[in-house]
C-alpha positions in Angstrom: 9.8 -15.6 -2.8 9.2 -12.5 -2.2 11.6 -12.2 0.4 14.1 -13.2 -2.1 13.3 -10.3 -4.3 14.8 -6.7 -4.0 11.6 -4.2 -3.6 12.5 -2.0 -6.3 11.9 -4.8 -8.6 8.3 -5.3 -7.3 7.9 -1.2 -8.1 6.6 -0.1 -11.7 7.9 3.2 -12.4 4.7 4.4 -14.2 3.0 4.2 -10.9 5.4 6.5 -9.1 4.9 10.4 -9.5 7.3 12.2 -12.2 10.5 13.8 -11.0 10.6 17.5 -11.7 14.4 17.0 -10.8 16.9 14.3 -9.8 17.4 15.4 -6.0 15.2 13.4 -4.2 14.0 16.5 -2.0 12.5 17.8 -4.6 10.7 15.0 -6.0 6.7 16.2 -5.5 3.0 14.8 -6.6 -0.2 16.9 -7.1 -1.8 15.0 -4.2 1.1 14.8 -1.9 4.9 16.2 -1.9 7.7 14.1 -1.6 10.1 15.3 0.6 13.3 13.5 2.9 10.2 12.8 5.4 8.4 10.5 3.0 7.7 6.9 3.8 6.5 4.3 1.7 4.6 1.5 3.3 5.2 -2.0 1.5 2.1 -4.7 2.9 1.7 -7.7 2.1 -2.2 -9.5 2.9 -2.0 -13.4 3.3 -5.8 -14.3 2.9 -7.3 -17.2 3.7 -7.9 -19.9 1.6 -10.7 -19.1 -1.0 -11.0 -15.2 -0.2 -8.4 -13.1 -2.2 -11.2 -12.1 -4.3 -13.2 -11.3 -1.6 -10.4 -9.2 -0.5 -9.4 -7.4 -3.9 -13.7 -6.8 -4.1 -13.2 -4.6 -0.6 -9.8 -2.9 -1.5 -11.4 -2.0 -5.5 -14.5 -0.5 -3.8 -13.9 0.6 -0.7 -10.4 0.4 1.3 -8.4 2.7 -1.5 -10.8 5.4 -1.1 -11.0 5.1 2.5 -6.8 5.4 2.5 -6.9 8.1 0.1 -9.6 10.0 3.1 -7.2 9.2 5.9 -4.1 11.1 4.0 -2.4 7.8 2.6 -1.5 7.6 -1.1 -2.1 4.2 -3.2 0.9 3.9 -5.4 0.3 0.2 -6.6 -1.5 -2.6 -5.8 -0.3 -6.8 -7.4 -0.9 -10.2 -6.8 1.4 -13.1 -7.3 1.8 -15.0 -10.0 3.5 -18.1 -9.0 3.1 -20.5 -6.6 3.2 -20.4 -2.9 1.4 -17.0 -3.2 -0.6 -17.1 -6.2 -4.2 -17.2 -5.3 -4.0 -15.8 -1.8 -1.8 -13.0 -1.6 -2.1 -9.0 -2.1 1.1 -6.9 -2.4 1.0 -3.0 -2.5 2.5 0.2 -1.5 1.3 3.4 0.0 3.1 6.4 0.6 2.7 8.8 3.9 4.2 12.1 4.4 5.9 10.9 7.4 6.6 8.1 9.8 4.7 10.0 12.5 1.7 11.1 9.7 1.2 6.9 8.7 1.2 6.3 12.4 -1.7 8.8 12.6 -3.3 7.6 9.2 -3.7 4.2 10.0 -5.5 5.3 13.4 -8.0 7.4 12.1 -8.9 4.3 9.3 -9.2 1.8 11.8 -11.8 4.6 13.6 -13.3 5.4 10.5 -17.3 4.2 10.5 -17.5 3.9 7.2 -14.2 1.4 7.7 -15.9 -0.7 10.5 -18.8 -0.9 8.8 -16.9 -2.4 5.2 -15.2 -4.8 7.3 -18.1 -5.8 9.1 -20.0 -6.6 6.0 -17.0 -8.1 4.3 -16.0 -10.9 6.7 -20.0 -11.6 7.2 -19.2 -15.3 6.0 -15.8 -15.1 8.2 -12.4 -13.3 8.3 -11.0 -12.2 4.8 -6.9 -11.6 5.7 -5.1 -14.3 7.9 -1.7 -11.7 8.2 -0.3 -9.1 7.2 3.1 -8.0 6.8 4.2 -4.3 7.0 7.6 -2.9 6.4 8.4 1.2 6.1 10.6 2.4 3.2 12.5 5.3 2.7 14.1 6.4 -1.0 18.0 6.0 -1.0 20.1 9.2 -2.2 21.0 7.0 -5.4 17.5 6.2 -6.4 16.8 7.2 -10.1 13.9 9.8 -10.4 10.8 8.0 -9.8 8.2 8.3 -12.9 
């Protein structure tokens, strides 16, 4: 289902920073300046049966804060409303200052003792995530200003 949707259809404009000008290289957000090197990461988590609530709780209570700690900007989070993904999928977008920063951010996140503790505790009754899809994106020069 999600593969047939253009990525832009998944992005609510109110979740994006306000543009100061129409030039994509001049878009800024107080938490992370947007530049031509800014990359957005579309991530889709497929959970094991009955584990979506556990995943949502982990993100709400811990993961989002750890992402910010490690230089990843939370843009937006969604759960599908239609089958076959309903009730077992989390879709979200992060922003990174660059592709190189994304690699470093993820390594720092994975190495964080706080994350390791959260993951261990949240998976005490079994693994939560069966599969993760990740796609890195850049804005096109014709993209409307982000709001």
